[in-house]
PLY file of the C-alpha trace (Angstrom):
ply
format ascii 1.0
element vertex 182
property float x
property float y
property float z
element edge 181
property int vertex1
property int vertex2
end_header
-14.54 10.80 16.76
-11.62 8.48 17.59
-10.06 7.48 14.28
-10.85 4.60 11.96
-11.94 1.21 13.27
-12.43 -2.10 11.42
-14.15 -5.41 12.10
-13.62 -8.76 10.39
-16.49 -10.53 12.18
-19.52 -8.39 11.25
-19.08 -5.97 14.13
-18.64 -8.35 17.08
-15.12 -7.04 17.69
-13.47 -3.85 16.49
-9.81 -2.88 16.15
-8.45 0.59 15.58
-6.43 1.16 12.42
-3.46 3.08 13.69
-0.18 3.28 11.84
0.69 6.96 11.57
-2.88 8.14 11.94
-3.88 9.61 15.29
-7.23 8.91 16.93
-8.92 12.07 15.61
-12.45 12.76 14.32
-12.92 11.33 10.82
-15.46 12.95 8.55
-15.06 11.10 5.27
-13.99 7.65 4.08
-13.58 6.48 0.50
-12.16 3.30 -1.01
-10.44 4.04 -4.31
-12.00 1.68 -6.88
-8.79 0.79 -8.76
-6.04 1.11 -6.16
-8.06 -0.37 -3.27
-6.72 2.33 -0.97
-8.71 3.70 1.94
-8.72 7.49 1.82
-9.52 9.12 5.18
-10.44 12.77 5.62
-10.24 14.17 9.16
-11.88 17.07 10.92
-8.48 18.77 11.19
-8.26 18.94 7.38
-5.69 16.19 7.15
-6.00 13.12 4.98
-4.46 9.67 5.14
-4.21 7.00 2.47
-3.51 3.32 3.09
-3.84 0.09 1.13
-6.55 -2.11 2.65
-6.42 -5.11 0.31
-4.98 -7.35 3.05
-7.60 -6.18 5.54
-10.34 -7.02 3.04
-9.00 -10.59 2.75
-8.54 -11.06 6.49
-11.19 -13.16 8.23
-11.57 -15.71 11.02
-10.55 -18.58 8.70
-7.22 -16.88 7.93
-6.60 -16.19 11.62
-7.30 -19.87 12.42
-4.50 -21.07 10.12
-0.87 -21.06 11.21
0.22 -19.20 8.07
-1.39 -17.58 5.04
-0.18 -15.86 1.87
-2.54 -13.07 0.75
-3.44 -12.28 -2.85
-0.92 -9.91 -4.40
-2.21 -6.63 -5.75
-1.05 -5.73 -9.29
1.31 -2.78 -9.38
2.69 -0.50 -12.07
6.24 0.83 -11.79
6.17 4.47 -10.71
7.61 7.00 -13.10
9.74 9.32 -11.00
11.30 12.60 -11.96
12.89 15.60 -10.28
11.30 18.83 -9.14
12.86 20.83 -11.94
14.38 24.07 -10.76
14.06 23.45 -7.03
15.63 26.84 -6.20
12.25 28.47 -6.82
10.84 26.63 -3.80
13.03 28.44 -1.29
14.37 26.59 1.69
11.01 25.03 2.61
8.53 23.13 0.53
5.99 20.43 1.25
7.29 16.88 1.06
5.49 13.62 1.73
6.76 10.10 1.05
5.23 8.14 -1.81
4.16 4.55 -1.54
6.92 2.06 -2.21
7.80 1.54 -5.87
7.37 -2.19 -5.37
4.98 -5.11 -5.31
4.03 -5.94 -1.72
3.86 -9.59 -0.68
1.84 -9.88 2.54
1.56 -12.98 4.69
0.25 -13.94 8.11
2.04 -16.00 10.77
-0.08 -16.97 13.76
2.79 -17.81 16.08
5.97 -15.98 16.82
9.09 -18.02 16.30
12.39 -18.42 14.55
10.81 -19.34 11.24
13.02 -19.57 8.20
11.13 -17.32 5.76
12.02 -16.47 2.18
10.15 -15.17 -0.82
11.15 -16.06 -4.35
10.00 -14.48 -7.59
10.10 -16.40 -10.87
8.81 -15.91 -14.37
5.95 -18.09 -15.64
8.46 -20.62 -17.01
9.84 -21.08 -13.49
13.15 -19.25 -13.98
14.18 -17.73 -10.65
14.51 -13.94 -10.83
14.95 -12.88 -7.22
15.14 -14.26 -3.67
14.06 -11.96 -0.83
14.41 -12.54 2.92
11.17 -12.48 4.89
10.37 -11.56 8.46
8.95 -14.02 10.98
6.98 -11.71 13.24
3.71 -12.83 14.75
0.82 -11.37 12.74
1.08 -9.59 9.40
4.41 -9.46 7.60
5.37 -7.71 4.37
8.12 -8.19 1.81
8.54 -5.72 -1.04
9.79 -6.75 -4.49
11.04 -3.76 -6.49
10.08 -5.49 -9.78
13.74 -6.10 -10.60
15.74 -9.29 -11.03
19.00 -10.14 -9.28
20.91 -7.99 -11.81
18.76 -4.95 -10.90
16.99 -5.04 -14.30
13.37 -3.85 -14.25
11.14 -6.70 -15.39
8.61 -6.32 -18.23
4.86 -6.02 -17.74
3.17 -9.37 -17.10
2.62 -12.13 -14.56
5.17 -13.62 -12.16
5.10 -16.50 -9.68
5.72 -15.54 -6.06
6.50 -18.33 -3.62
6.49 -17.90 0.14
8.52 -20.58 1.92
8.16 -20.88 5.70
10.05 -23.70 7.41
9.90 -25.82 4.24
6.18 -25.23 3.55
5.44 -23.43 0.30
2.59 -21.12 -0.72
2.33 -19.61 -4.18
0.48 -16.65 -5.72
0.68 -14.71 -8.97
1.97 -11.15 -9.03
1.36 -8.79 -11.93
3.43 -5.87 -13.13
0.84 -3.80 -14.93
1.28 -1.03 -17.43
0.88 2.43 -15.83
-1.99 3.27 -18.20
-4.06 0.22 -17.26
0 1
1 2
2 3
3 4
4 5
5 6
6 7
7 8
8 9
9 10
10 11
11 12
12 13
13 14
14 15
15 16
16 17
17 18
18 19
19 20
20 21
21 22
22 23
23 24
24 25
25 26
26 27
27 28
28 29
29 30
30 31
31 32
32 33
33 34
34 35
35 36
36 37
37 38
38 39
39 40
40 41
41 42
42 43
43 44
44 45
45 46
46 47
47 48
48 49
49 50
50 51
51 52
52 53
53 54
54 55
55 56
56 57
57 58
58 59
59 60
60 61
61 62
62 63
63 64
64 65
65 66
66 67
67 68
68 69
69 70
70 71
71 72
72 73
73 74
74 75
75 76
76 77
77 78
78 79
79 80
80 81
81 82
82 83
83 84
84 85
85 86
86 87
87 88
88 89
89 90
90 91
91 92
92 93
93 94
94 95
95 96
96 97
97 98
98 99
99 100
100 101
101 102
102 103
103 104
104 105
105 106
106 107
107 108
108 109
109 110
110 111
111 112
112 113
113 114
114 115
115 116
116 117
117 118
118 119
119 120
120 121
121 122
122 123
123 124
124 125
125 126
126 127
127 128
128 129
129 130
130 131
131 132
132 133
133 134
134 135
135 136
136 137
137 138
138 139
139 140
140 141
141 142
142 143
143 144
144 145
145 146
146 147
147 148
148 149
149 150
150 151
151 152
152 153
153 154
154 155
155 156
156 157
157 158
158 159
159 160
160 161
161 162
162 163
163 164
164 165
165 166
166 167
167 168
168 169
169 170
170 171
171 172
172 173
173 174
174 175
175 176
176 177
177 178
178 179
179 180
180 181
């Protein structure tokens, strides 16, 4: 009756998942099997969708470390198009934002500080494609890579090396640009 709550220690402690979702009665929860999104249906006939892959990886061991780079969820580039003849919609039509057309790199920093954070993306041969600035907030941080190189060229489907560098320490994971049909 008060929103969605989660526990990472088998129910000893609970935290409310907030974001843009109010603390309202929730009547249905579903985890999408491919996208790993939590779909929430509320009593007021609203629904909310959020990616929970980081939450599923979060545990006491991660919180005990000073920094952690989470596994990176594969992503397909979104195919976007216009509404067609938008004049038929009048002056009001429903609009909701889509998820970012990007690969999300999530990492955890236990302590707040003036950390020098950067994320680099390279191909499997080690050729640098993009350097992205990171945030150094205490807790969870996110950097989004739009699947493009420094020349704004969309990269082909396949695997890429993502390196998180925090104050000279490096962590590396593989990111995958998947085909939309897979």
